[in-house]
C-alpha positions, 0 to 999 in steps of 0.5 A: 643970466645967473648961469652966464655970471657963474661961468664968467666967475669960474673962468676968472678964477681959472685965469687968475690961478694959471697966471699965479703959477706955483709958489716957492713952497710948492716947487720945493715940495715937488722937486724932491718928489720928481727927483726921487721918481726920476732916480727910481725909474733910472735905476729900474731901467739900468737894472733891467738893462744889466740883467738883459746884458747878463742873460745875453752873455750867458746865452752867447757863452753857452753857444760858444761852448757848444760850438767848441765841444762840437769841434771835438766831437768827430775827433773823440768819436773816431779816435783810435786812442786817448793818449798819455803822451803824444805818439813816440814817432811824432815831434812838436818843436813847440811843446811845453817843457817836458813834452805833452802829457795828459796829467799836466796842469792845466788839463791836456787832452791828447787824441790819436787819430788815423791819418787820412788823405781827406776829411773822414766824411769824404767818399774819396778818403784813403789811409796815409801809410808810413813809407817803410817798405816802399809805397807798393808794399802791403806791410806799411803801417797806417800813420797816426796824427795827434790832436792836442787840446790845451789852455793858456792864460790870456794876457789881457784878462783872467780867462784862458784860451782853448787851443787845438794843436795838430801834430802830423808825421814828419817822416816819409809817407805814402799818400798826402796827409789831409791834416797839417802840422800846427803851432803858435801863430807867431811861429807859423812858417818855422820848423815845418809848421804851416798852420796856426793852432786852432782857437776854440774859445778865449773865455775858458775858466776851466777845462776838465777831462774825465776818462772811463773804461769799457765798463764805464768805470772812471779812470783817475788821473794816475790811472792808465788812460790807454784803457779809456773807451769814453771821455767826458769833456767839460768846459766852464766859460766866463765873462765879467758883466757889470762887475758880476762874473758870469759862468756857464758850464757845457760838457760832452761825453763821447765813446770812441767807435774804433 
């Protein structure tokens, strides 16, 4: 009997408390605490999301840089020379004022390569020859293509775009060149250009080229890079994420086999 009365008393108290609700003072104390907790949770989530975005951007930039450098690998490996200027018997109507040169600012990489009829990994490839003495002559020299890697400022942000321009012989040749003369995209179809310059990256901060001779001695920009047997290409890529400038450095060092 006593237990039954006690249970009824407890139930009455709980019912009265639940009906009473919160007092104004309790609400005034609870609301700021709840707001602070909500702000802390939101800021933590925002920070974590920002860090995730930055780490993702770094990973993407690293992949982009490695893909860009991979496209240089064959050209660097099988180049005949690293040039200070493009070959004298080649012409580029869209070259910068003064022509292409390796010591310009920003840096420019000029690669000489043997002109072929197919991709260098194709078993059916053959040399392209200058047609000086008729295509049956054994005295025709091999034709040379030039690849020019250079950067230009972007118009919509503070980064640069890395391009590859292909310059091929415009004189008579024996066999058909696998490579095609390229130029700025807006000029395709003019002056013998049938292909746009290749875009390797639009997020370039710095494009740096270092040359080394056969003894692995560094050749300064004022030195004779015709003696270069090895080249190191370094790319710094960047992106702005949540107000922070993300930077990623990638590089490749290749020694030519020719």
